[in-house]
VMD Tcl script that draws the C-alpha trace (Angstrom):
set ca {
  {39.41 -76.13 -76.96}
  {38.50 -77.27 -80.45}
  {38.72 -74.79 -83.30}
  {34.96 -74.66 -83.99}
  {34.16 -73.94 -80.35}
  {36.86 -71.29 -80.25}
  {35.42 -69.59 -83.35}
  {31.90 -69.63 -81.89}
  {33.18 -68.25 -78.57}
  {34.93 -65.39 -80.38}
  {31.60 -64.63 -82.10}
  {29.92 -64.38 -78.68}
  {32.68 -62.11 -77.39}
  {32.42 -59.86 -80.46}
  {28.63 -59.66 -80.14}
  {28.91 -58.73 -76.46}
  {31.73 -56.28 -77.15}
  {29.65 -54.57 -79.82}
  {26.80 -54.07 -77.36}
  {28.81 -53.22 -74.21}
  {31.98 -51.78 -75.77}
  {34.26 -54.18 -73.90}
  {35.16 -57.86 -73.82}
  {33.42 -59.53 -70.89}
  {34.41 -62.70 -69.06}
  {32.14 -65.70 -68.61}
  {30.81 -64.52 -65.24}
  {29.86 -61.12 -66.65}
  {28.12 -62.72 -69.61}
  {26.20 -65.03 -67.26}
  {25.18 -61.98 -65.22}
  {23.88 -60.28 -68.39}
  {21.97 -63.43 -69.35}
  {20.43 -63.49 -65.87}
  {19.37 -59.85 -66.24}
  {17.90 -60.60 -69.65}
  {15.93 -63.54 -68.26}
  {14.59 -61.30 -65.51}
  {13.69 -58.61 -68.03}
  {15.73 -56.10 -66.04}
  {18.18 -53.40 -66.98}
  {21.38 -52.95 -65.04}
  {20.99 -51.11 -61.77}
  {22.71 -51.18 -58.42}
  {22.42 -54.62 -56.86}
  {23.62 -56.00 -53.56}
  {26.29 -58.69 -53.75}
  {23.77 -61.44 -52.95}
  {21.44 -60.21 -55.70}
  {24.31 -60.21 -58.20}
  {25.09 -63.82 -57.30}
  {21.41 -64.74 -57.65}
  {21.26 -63.08 -61.08}
  {24.41 -64.91 -62.18}
  {22.87 -68.17 -60.90}
  {19.80 -67.50 -63.07}
  {22.18 -67.10 -66.01}
  {23.94 -70.39 -65.21}
  {20.69 -72.31 -64.80}
  {19.25 -70.81 -67.98}
  {22.19 -71.71 -70.20}
  {22.43 -75.22 -68.73}
  {18.71 -75.99 -69.24}
  {19.22 -77.50 -72.73}
  {21.97 -79.73 -71.35}
  {19.62 -81.28 -68.78}
  {21.32 -79.90 -65.68}
  {18.36 -77.75 -64.57}
  {14.61 -77.57 -65.01}
  {12.68 -74.33 -64.63}
  {10.02 -74.83 -61.97}
  {8.35 -71.42 -62.00}
  {8.51 -67.84 -60.82}
  {8.32 -66.45 -57.32}
  {6.07 -63.53 -56.27}
  {8.66 -61.02 -57.49}
  {8.96 -62.66 -60.92}
  {12.32 -64.29 -60.30}
  {12.67 -67.73 -61.91}
  {13.44 -70.79 -59.83}
  {15.14 -73.93 -61.04}
  {15.52 -77.51 -59.90}
  {18.89 -79.19 -60.27}
  {18.28 -82.34 -62.31}
  {21.78 -83.55 -63.10}
  {24.95 -82.82 -61.18}
  {28.01 -81.57 -62.96}
  {30.53 -84.35 -62.52}
  {33.02 -83.89 -59.69}
  {35.68 -84.94 -62.17}
  {34.82 -82.00 -64.41}
  {37.04 -79.22 -63.14}
  {38.68 -76.05 -64.35}
  {38.96 -76.01 -68.11}
  {36.27 -78.69 -68.60}
  {33.73 -76.63 -66.64}
  {34.75 -73.54 -68.57}
  {34.25 -75.36 -71.88}
  {30.79 -76.54 -70.77}
  {29.81 -72.98 -69.87}
  {31.16 -71.64 -73.17}
  {29.19 -74.27 -75.10}
  {26.07 -73.44 -73.10}
  {26.45 -69.68 -73.64}
  {27.03 -70.21 -77.38}
  {23.87 -72.34 -77.54}
  {21.93 -69.70 -75.58}
  {22.82 -67.04 -78.13}
  {22.19 -69.60 -80.89}
  {25.40 -68.84 -82.75}
}
mol new
graphics top color blue
foreach p $ca { graphics top sphere $p radius 0.5 }
foreach p [lrange $ca 0 end-1] q [lrange $ca 1 end] { graphics top cylinder $p $q radius 0.2 }
display resetview
């Protein structure tokens, strides 16, 4: 990971830690972004709902990178997305993690 990206990622972690009093991993941050996009506070969710909320977070942060397009809201106000561009099959592990970190940093505009 390049130094600038690492510095920006640490800023995200510090911002999240300040708000939630702990350092969260990428999945937890994506879950929080999904909740924010839904305009919801944390509550008890079923496993499937948690995955859906995390998916909303993933789609939201990848919008500016052209991977998804928001197509609207359902009757319950949950956003739906269309996959526009596939993440390359050759992008695995650390490369995917770096993409998500860049996307989260951009989401928080740091």
